[in-house]
TIRO-2110 file (N, C-alpha, C; in Angstrom, 1 decimal):
// TIRO-2110
23.9, 73.4, 75.1, N, 1, A
24.1, 72.1, 75.7, CA, 1, A
24.1, 72.4, 77.3, C, 1, A
23.9, 71.3, 78.0, N, 2, A
23.9, 71.4, 79.5, CA, 2, A
25.0, 70.5, 80.0, C, 2, A
25.8, 71.0, 80.9, N, 3, A
26.9, 70.2, 81.5, CA, 3, A
26.7, 70.0, 82.9, C, 3, A
27.0, 68.8, 83.4, N, 4, A
27.0, 68.4, 84.8, CA, 4, A
28.4, 68.3, 85.3, C, 4, A
28.7, 69.1, 86.3, N, 5, A
30.1, 69.3, 86.7, CA, 5, A
30.2, 68.8, 88.2, C, 5, A
31.3, 68.1, 88.4, N, 6, A
31.6, 67.6, 89.8, CA, 6, A
32.7, 68.4, 90.4, C, 6, A
32.5, 68.9, 91.6, N, 7, A
33.6, 69.5, 92.4, CA, 7, A
34.0, 68.3, 93.4, C, 7, A
35.2, 68.1, 93.5, N, 8, A
35.7, 66.9, 94.3, CA, 8, A
36.8, 67.4, 95.3, C, 8, A
37.0, 66.5, 96.3, N, 9, A
38.1, 66.7, 97.3, CA, 9, A
37.9, 68.0, 98.1, C, 9, A
36.9, 68.0, 98.9, N, 10, A
36.6, 69.2, 99.7, CA, 10, A
37.6, 69.4, 100.8, C, 10, A
38.2, 70.6, 100.8, N, 11, A
39.2, 71.0, 101.8, CA, 11, A
38.5, 71.9, 102.8, C, 11, A
37.9, 71.3, 103.8, N, 12, A
37.1, 72.1, 104.8, CA, 12, A
37.9, 73.2, 105.5, C, 12, A
39.2, 72.9, 105.7, N, 13, A
40.0, 73.9, 106.4, CA, 13, A
40.3, 75.2, 105.6, C, 13, A
40.0, 75.1, 104.3, N, 14, A
40.2, 76.3, 103.4, CA, 14, A
38.9, 77.1, 103.2, C, 14, A
37.8, 76.6, 103.7, N, 15, A
36.5, 77.2, 103.5, CA, 15, A
36.2, 78.2, 104.6, C, 15, A
36.5, 79.4, 104.3, N, 16, A
36.2, 80.5, 105.3, CA, 16, A
34.8, 81.1, 105.0, C, 16, A
34.3, 81.8, 106.0, N, 17, A
32.9, 82.4, 105.8, CA, 17, A
33.0, 83.4, 104.6, C, 17, A
34.0, 84.1, 104.4, N, 18, A
34.2, 85.0, 103.3, CA, 18, A
34.2, 84.3, 102.0, C, 18, A
34.9, 83.2, 101.9, N, 19, A
34.9, 82.4, 100.7, CA, 19, A
33.6, 81.7, 100.4, C, 19, A
32.9, 81.3, 101.4, N, 20, A
31.6, 80.7, 101.2, CA, 20, A
30.6, 81.8, 100.7, C, 20, A
30.7, 83.0, 101.2, N, 21, A
29.8, 84.1, 100.7, CA, 21, A
30.2, 84.4, 99.2, C, 21, A
31.5, 84.4, 98.9, N, 22, A
31.9, 84.7, 97.5, CA, 22, A
31.4, 83.6, 96.6, C, 22, A
31.4, 82.3, 97.0, N, 23, A
30.9, 81.2, 96.2, CA, 23, A
29.4, 81.4, 96.0, C, 23, A
28.7, 81.7, 97.0, N, 24, A
27.2, 81.9, 96.9, CA, 24, A
26.9, 83.0, 96.0, C, 24, A
27.6, 84.1, 96.1, N, 25, A
27.5, 85.3, 95.2, CA, 25, A
27.7, 84.9, 93.8, C, 25, A
28.7, 84.1, 93.5, N, 26, A
29.1, 83.6, 92.2, CA, 26, A
27.9, 82.8, 91.6, C, 26, A
27.3, 81.9, 92.5, N, 27, A
26.2, 81.1, 92.0, CA, 27, A
25.0, 81.9, 91.7, C, 27, A
24.7, 82.9, 92.6, N, 28, A
23.6, 83.8, 92.3, CA, 28, A
23.8, 84.5, 91.0, C, 28, A
25.0, 85.0, 90.7, N, 29, A
25.3, 85.7, 89.5, CA, 29, A
25.0, 84.7, 88.3, C, 29, A
25.5, 83.5, 88.3, N, 30, A
25.3, 82.6, 87.3, CA, 30, A
23.8, 82.3, 87.1, C, 30, A
23.1, 82.2, 88.2, N, 31, A
21.7, 81.9, 88.1, CA, 31, A
20.9, 83.1, 87.4, C, 31, A
21.3, 84.3, 87.8, N, 32, A
20.7, 85.5, 87.2, CA, 32, A
21.0, 85.6, 85.7, C, 32, A
22.2, 85.1, 85.3, N, 33, A
22.5, 85.1, 83.9, CA, 33, A
21.9, 83.9, 83.1, C, 33, A
21.2, 83.0, 83.8, N, 34, A
20.6, 81.8, 83.3, CA, 34, A
21.7, 80.8, 82.8, C, 34, A
22.8, 80.8, 83.5, N, 35, A
23.9, 79.9, 83.2, CA, 35, A
24.0, 78.7, 84.2, C, 35, A
23.2, 78.8, 85.2, N, 36, A
23.2, 77.8, 86.3, CA, 36, A
21.7, 77.2, 86.4, C, 36, A
21.6, 75.9, 86.2, N, 37, A
20.3, 75.3, 86.4, CA, 37, A
20.0, 74.9, 87.8, C, 37, A
21.0, 74.2, 88.4, N, 38, A
20.9, 73.8, 89.7, CA, 38, A
22.3, 73.4, 90.2, C, 38, A
22.4, 73.4, 91.5, N, 39, A
23.7, 73.0, 92.1, CA, 39, A
23.4, 72.5, 93.5, C, 39, A
24.3, 71.8, 94.1, N, 40, A
24.1, 71.3, 95.5, CA, 40, A
25.0, 70.1, 95.8, C, 40, A
25.1, 69.8, 97.1, N, 41, A
25.9, 68.6, 97.5, CA, 41, A
25.2, 67.3, 97.2, C, 41, A
26.0, 66.3, 97.0, N, 42, A
25.6, 64.9, 96.9, CA, 42, A
26.4, 64.2, 98.0, C, 42, A
26.2, 62.9, 98.1, N, 43, A
26.8, 62.2, 99.2, CA, 43, A
28.4, 62.3, 99.1, C, 43, A
29.0, 62.3, 98.0, N, 44, A
30.4, 62.3, 97.9, CA, 44, A
31.0, 63.5, 97.2, C, 44, A
30.3, 64.3, 96.5, N, 45, A
30.8, 65.4, 95.8, CA, 45, A
29.8, 66.6, 95.8, C, 45, A
30.2, 67.7, 95.4, N, 46, A
29.3, 68.9, 95.1, CA, 46, A
29.0, 68.9, 93.7, C, 46, A
27.8, 68.9, 93.3, N, 47, A
27.4, 69.0, 91.8, CA, 47, A
27.0, 70.3, 91.4, C, 47, A
27.2, 70.6, 90.2, N, 48, A
27.0, 71.9, 89.6, CA, 48, A
26.5, 71.7, 88.2, C, 48, A
25.4, 72.2, 87.8, N, 49, A
24.9, 72.0, 86.4, CA, 49, A
24.9, 73.4, 85.7, C, 49, A
25.4, 73.4, 84.5, N, 50, A
25.5, 74.7, 83.9, CA, 50, A
24.9, 74.6, 82.4, C, 50, A
24.2, 75.6, 82.0, N, 51, A
23.8, 75.7, 80.6, CA, 51, A
24.8, 76.5, 79.8, C, 51, A
25.4, 75.9, 78.9, N, 52, A
26.4, 76.5, 78.1, CA, 52, A
26.3, 75.9, 76.7, C, 52, A
26.8, 76.7, 75.7, N, 53, A
26.8, 76.2, 74.4, CA, 53, A
27.9, 75.1, 74.1, C, 53, A
29.0, 75.3, 74.7, N, 54, A
30.1, 74.3, 74.4, CA, 54, A
30.9, 74.0, 75.7, C, 54, A
31.5, 72.9, 75.8, N, 55, A
32.2, 72.4, 77.0, CA, 55, A
33.3, 73.4, 77.5, C, 55, A
34.0, 74.0, 76.6, N, 56, A
35.1, 74.9, 77.0, CA, 56, A
34.5, 76.1, 77.8, C, 56, A
33.2, 76.5, 77.4, N, 57, A
32.6, 77.6, 78.2, CA, 57, A
32.2, 77.1, 79.6, C, 57, A
31.8, 75.9, 79.7, N, 58, A
31.4, 75.3, 81.0, CA, 58, A
32.6, 75.3, 81.9, C, 58, A
33.8, 74.8, 81.3, N, 59, A
35.0, 74.8, 82.1, CA, 59, A
35.4, 76.2, 82.5, C, 59, A
35.3, 77.2, 81.6, N, 60, A
35.6, 78.6, 82.0, CA, 60, A
34.7, 79.1, 83.1, C, 60, A
33.4, 78.8, 83.0, N, 61, A
32.5, 79.3, 84.1, CA, 61, A
32.9, 78.7, 85.4, C, 61, A
33.1, 77.4, 85.5, N, 62, A
33.4, 76.7, 86.7, CA, 62, A
34.7, 77.1, 87.3, C, 62, A
35.7, 77.3, 86.4, N, 63, A
37.0, 77.7, 86.8, CA, 63, A
37.1, 79.1, 87.5, C, 63, A
36.0, 79.9, 87.3, N, 64, A
35.9, 81.2, 88.0, CA, 64, A
35.3, 81.1, 89.3, C, 64, A
34.8, 79.9, 89.7, N, 65, A
34.2, 79.8, 91.0, CA, 65, A
35.2, 80.0, 92.1, C, 65, A
34.9, 80.8, 93.1, N, 66, A
35.9, 81.0, 94.2, CA, 66, A
36.3, 79.7, 94.9, C, 66, A
35.5, 78.8, 95.0, N, 67, A
35.9, 77.5, 95.6, CA, 67, A
36.9, 76.8, 94.8, C, 67, A
36.9, 76.9, 93.5, N, 68, A
37.9, 76.2, 92.6, CA, 68, A
39.2, 77.1, 92.7, C, 68, A
39.0, 78.4, 92.6, N, 69, A
40.2, 79.3, 92.6, CA, 69, A
41.0, 79.1, 93.9, C, 69, A
40.3, 79.0, 95.0, N, 70, A
41.0, 78.9, 96.3, CA, 70, A
41.2, 77.4, 96.7, C, 70, A
41.0, 76.5, 95.9, N, 71, A
41.3, 75.0, 96.1, CA, 71, A
40.4, 74.4, 97.2, C, 71, A
39.3, 75.0, 97.5, N, 72, A
38.4, 74.4, 98.5, CA, 72, A
37.9, 73.1, 97.9, C, 72, A
37.6, 73.1, 96.6, N, 73, A
37.3, 71.9, 95.8, CA, 73, A
38.2, 71.8, 94.6, C, 73, A
38.4, 70.6, 94.1, N, 74, A
39.1, 70.4, 92.9, CA, 74, A
38.0, 70.2, 91.8, C, 74, A
38.3, 70.6, 90.6, N, 75, A
37.4, 70.4, 89.5, CA, 75, A
37.4, 68.9, 89.1, C, 75, A
36.2, 68.3, 89.1, N, 76, A
36.1, 66.9, 88.8, CA, 76, A
35.7, 66.7, 87.3, C, 76, A
34.8, 65.7, 87.1, N, 77, A
34.3, 65.3, 85.8, CA, 77, A
33.4, 66.4, 85.3, C, 77, A
33.4, 66.6, 84.0, N, 78, A
32.4, 67.4, 83.3, CA, 78, A
31.7, 66.6, 82.3, C, 78, A
30.4, 66.4, 82.4, N, 79, A
29.7, 65.5, 81.4, CA, 79, A
28.6, 66.3, 80.8, C, 79, A
28.4, 66.1, 79.5, N, 80, A
27.2, 66.7, 78.8, CA, 80, A
26.0, 65.8, 79.1, C, 80, A
24.9, 66.5, 79.5, N, 81, A
23.7, 65.7, 79.7, CA, 81, A
22.6, 66.2, 78.8, C, 81, A
21.7, 65.3, 78.5, N, 82, A
20.5, 65.7, 77.7, CA, 82, A
19.3, 65.7, 78.7, C, 82, A
18.8, 66.9, 78.8, N, 83, A
17.6, 67.1, 79.7, CA, 83, A
16.4, 66.5, 79.2, C, 83, A
15.7, 65.7, 80.0, N, 84, A
14.4, 65.2, 79.6, CA, 84, A
13.3, 66.1, 80.2, C, 84, A
12.5, 66.8, 79.4, N, 85, A
11.6, 67.7, 79.9, CA, 85, A
10.2, 67.5, 79.1, C, 85, A
9.2, 68.1, 79.6, N, 86, A
7.9, 68.1, 78.9, CA, 86, A
8.0, 68.7, 77.5, C, 86, A
8.9, 69.7, 77.4, N, 87, A
9.0, 70.3, 76.0, CA, 87, A
9.6, 69.4, 75.0, C, 87, A
10.4, 68.4, 75.4, N, 88, A
11.0, 67.5, 74.4, CA, 88, A
10.4, 66.1, 74.6, C, 88, A
9.2, 66.0, 75.2, N, 89, A
8.5, 64.8, 75.4, CA, 89, A
9.4, 63.8, 76.2, C, 89, A
10.2, 64.3, 77.1, N, 90, A
11.0, 63.4, 77.9, CA, 90, A
11.9, 62.5, 77.1, C, 90, A
12.4, 63.1, 76.0, N, 91, A
13.3, 62.4, 75.0, CA, 91, A
12.6, 61.3, 74.2, C, 91, A
11.3, 61.1, 74.4, N, 92, A
10.7, 60.1, 73.6, CA, 92, A
10.5, 60.5, 72.2, C, 92, A
11.0, 59.7, 71.3, N, 93, A
10.8, 60.0, 69.8, CA, 93, A
9.4, 60.0, 69.4, C, 93, A
9.0, 60.9, 68.6, N, 94, A
7.6, 61.0, 68.1, CA, 94, A
7.2, 60.0, 67.1, C, 94, A
END
């Protein structure tokens, strides 16, 4: 399954250069393991999408992010999404 995760309530004063580097290193590691599809900021929150089998694994992965551990962001909503791709005919039933 794929989960869409929101990081909320950015605490800019807690975001040090070292913490930012640790966060980016964490994202690189998740990408290398094929556990991260995409991530990035939106207008009001930072979004993070993860490929995991079950929701508890998605929570575990996100909870290890240095930004969450250090309270730079708070963990927001976690939603399962169905990816529409050419491989599944963009969810169109055959």
